[in-house]
C-alpha positions as CSV (number, residue, x, y, z in Angstrom):
1,M,24.4,150.7,27.4
2,A,27.5,151.3,26.1
3,G,28.1,153.9,23.5
4,G,25.6,156.1,24.5
5,E,22.0,156.4,25.8
6,D,18.8,153.5,24.9
7,E,16.2,154.2,22.8
8,N,14.5,155.1,25.9
9,G,17.2,157.7,27.6
10,E,17.4,155.1,30.6
11,E,20.2,154.5,32.7
12,G,23.5,152.4,31.0
13,R,25.0,149.6,32.4
14,G,26.4,151.2,36.1
15,L,29.9,151.7,36.9
16,R,32.7,149.4,35.7
17,P,37.2,149.2,36.8
18,R,38.3,150.4,33.5
19,S,41.3,148.0,31.9
20,A,43.9,150.8,30.8
21,S,45.0,148.6,28.2
22,R,42.1,148.5,26.2
23,P,40.4,152.2,25.6
24,S,36.8,151.7,24.7
25,P,33.9,153.8,23.8
26,P,32.4,155.7,26.3
27,E,29.9,154.4,28.5
28,Y,26.4,156.1,28.9
29,L,25.6,156.4,32.7
30,G,22.7,158.4,33.0
31,R,21.1,161.8,34.0
32,D,20.2,164.4,36.0
33,E,17.3,164.8,38.0
34,A,15.9,167.5,35.9
35,G,17.1,165.5,32.7
36,E,19.1,167.9,31.6
37,V,23.0,166.5,32.0
38,A,23.9,163.3,31.1
39,L,27.6,161.9,32.3
40,R,29.4,159.0,30.5
41,L,32.6,157.1,31.3
42,G,35.2,156.9,29.4
43,P,37.7,158.7,26.7
44,V,36.2,161.8,24.8
45,A,36.4,162.8,21.1
46,D,37.6,166.4,21.7
47,W,40.2,166.8,24.5
48,E,41.0,170.0,23.3
49,G,37.5,170.9,24.5
50,L,38.4,168.5,27.8
51,H,41.4,171.1,28.1
52,A,39.5,174.4,27.6
53,L,36.9,173.2,30.5
54,L,39.7,172.5,32.6
55,R,41.6,176.0,32.1
56,D,38.1,177.6,32.2
57,C,36.9,175.9,35.6
58,F,41.3,176.4,37.1
59,G,41.5,179.7,35.4
60,D,40.3,181.7,38.8
61,M,43.5,180.2,41.1
62,E,46.0,181.6,38.7
63,G,48.0,184.1,41.1
64,R,45.9,182.4,44.2
65,I,48.0,179.2,44.6
66,D,51.6,178.2,44.9
67,P,53.3,176.4,43.2
68,P,50.8,176.8,40.2
69,S,48.2,173.9,39.2
70,S,49.6,170.7,37.5
71,L,47.0,171.8,34.7
72,A,50.1,174.8,33.5
73,S,52.2,171.6,32.3
74,M,48.9,169.5,30.7
75,T,48.4,169.1,27.3
76,P,44.9,167.9,25.7
77,G,47.6,164.8,24.8
78,S,48.4,164.2,28.1
79,L,45.1,164.4,29.3
80,C,44.3,161.5,26.8
81,A,47.1,159.8,27.7
82,K,45.3,160.5,31.9
83,A,42.4,159.2,30.3
84,A,44.0,155.7,29.6
85,E,45.4,155.4,33.0
86,E,42.4,156.5,34.9
87,T,38.6,156.8,34.8
88,L,37.6,159.7,33.8
89,V,33.5,160.7,34.2
90,T,32.6,163.6,32.4
91,L,28.8,165.7,32.6
92,W,27.0,166.6,29.3
93,E,24.7,169.2,28.4
94,G,23.7,168.1,24.6
95,D,26.7,168.3,23.3
96,A,28.4,170.4,25.6
97,L,31.2,169.3,28.2
98,V,30.2,170.9,32.0
99,G,32.1,169.1,33.9
100,C,34.5,166.4,34.5
101,G,36.9,164.4,36.6
102,F,39.3,161.8,36.7
103,L,39.2,158.5,39.2
104,K,42.6,156.5,39.3
105,D,42.9,153.7,41.5
106,T,45.8,153.9,44.4
107,G,45.5,150.3,45.7
108,R,44.0,151.9,49.0
109,S,41.2,154.2,47.5
110,V,39.6,156.2,44.3
111,Y,41.2,159.4,44.1
112,L,39.5,162.6,42.4
113,G,41.5,164.3,40.7
114,K,40.9,167.4,38.0
115,L,37.4,167.5,39.5
116,A,35.8,170.7,37.5
117,V,32.3,172.2,36.7
118,R,31.7,174.8,34.8
119,A,30.9,178.3,35.9
120,D,27.3,178.6,34.9
121,R,26.7,174.9,35.8
122,R,27.9,174.9,39.8
123,G,25.2,174.9,42.6
124,R,23.6,172.3,40.7
125,G,24.5,168.8,42.0
126,L,26.7,168.2,39.6
127,L,30.2,167.9,40.9
128,R,27.7,165.0,43.4
129,R,27.3,163.1,40.3
130,I,31.1,162.6,39.8
131,V,31.5,161.5,43.2
132,A,28.4,159.3,43.2
133,E,30.2,157.6,40.4
134,A,33.9,157.7,42.3
135,D,32.0,155.8,45.1
136,A,31.0,153.3,42.5
137,L,34.5,152.7,41.0
138,A,35.5,152.3,45.4
139,R,32.8,149.7,45.9
140,A,33.4,147.6,42.9
141,L,37.2,147.4,43.3
142,G,36.6,147.2,47.2
143,R,38.2,150.4,48.3
144,P,36.9,151.8,50.9
145,V,37.7,155.6,50.8
146,L,37.5,158.2,48.5
147,E,40.5,161.1,48.6
148,L,41.2,164.3,46.5
149,G,43.5,167.1,47.1
150,T,43.1,170.7,46.8
151,R,45.7,173.6,48.0
152,V,45.4,175.5,51.0
153,E,44.2,178.7,49.3
154,L,41.0,177.8,48.3
155,V,38.9,177.6,51.3
156,E,35.4,177.7,49.1
157,N,36.6,174.6,47.6
158,H,37.6,173.0,51.4
159,A,33.5,174.2,52.0
160,V,32.2,172.3,49.1
161,F,34.4,168.8,49.7
162,A,33.3,169.3,53.4
163,A,29.4,169.5,52.2
164,L,30.1,166.3,50.0
165,G,30.8,164.5,53.4
166,F,35.1,164.7,52.6
167,R,37.2,165.1,55.9
168,E,40.3,167.2,56.5
169,V,43.1,164.0,57.0
170,A,46.4,166.2,56.3
171,R,48.3,169.1,55.1
172,T,51.0,169.0,52.8
173,A,54.1,170.5,50.8
174,H,54.5,170.2,47.8
175,P,58.8,169.5,47.3
176,G,60.5,173.0,48.1
177,Y,57.9,174.5,49.7
178,D,58.3,175.0,53.6
179,R,54.5,175.8,54.2
180,P,51.6,173.5,53.5
181,T,50.3,173.5,49.9
182,S,47.6,171.2,49.8
183,V,45.0,170.3,52.1
184,A,44.5,166.1,51.7
185,M,41.1,165.3,52.3
186,E,39.2,161.6,52.6
187,R,35.4,160.7,52.6
188,D,34.4,156.8,53.7
189,V,33.0,155.6,50.9
190,P,29.0,154.6,52.0
């Protein structure tokens, strides 16, 4: 049900492509198996909170990756603008934002970006829920592939994404670098 869960706490109507020109209220997508975490699709009211979640989740990359994450130049306002162009999936435990991901239609695939789950909520299948929503969007758009990128140095992320069915398809270099800095990964949409 658009704007929140129905009176029975049941899942909403599911994932649909959003029009970037017409923002809509967050759509309730359901709860995790334990009934503790709600998924929502669409804009959030607290862009500062979303920015803080991403900074916290990406914080351990500082000093580990080169070049620095694009998050360093993002603001709450730029996240709001990104959400107007892409599909934002958020994970909530009560009123606490515990995870997020941006889904972008590339014309060939759905690209997953800025994936984050709060450190104390990892290992509970929450990232898997975001990926499932990306699968649903890809099917709705007729895209056969999900894509994401991670940094070469973040081998723990490579393992997490491989466990979700992603495979490495390329290593690329950021502009100005003569060595690979990123790992491109894909998975077929079931």
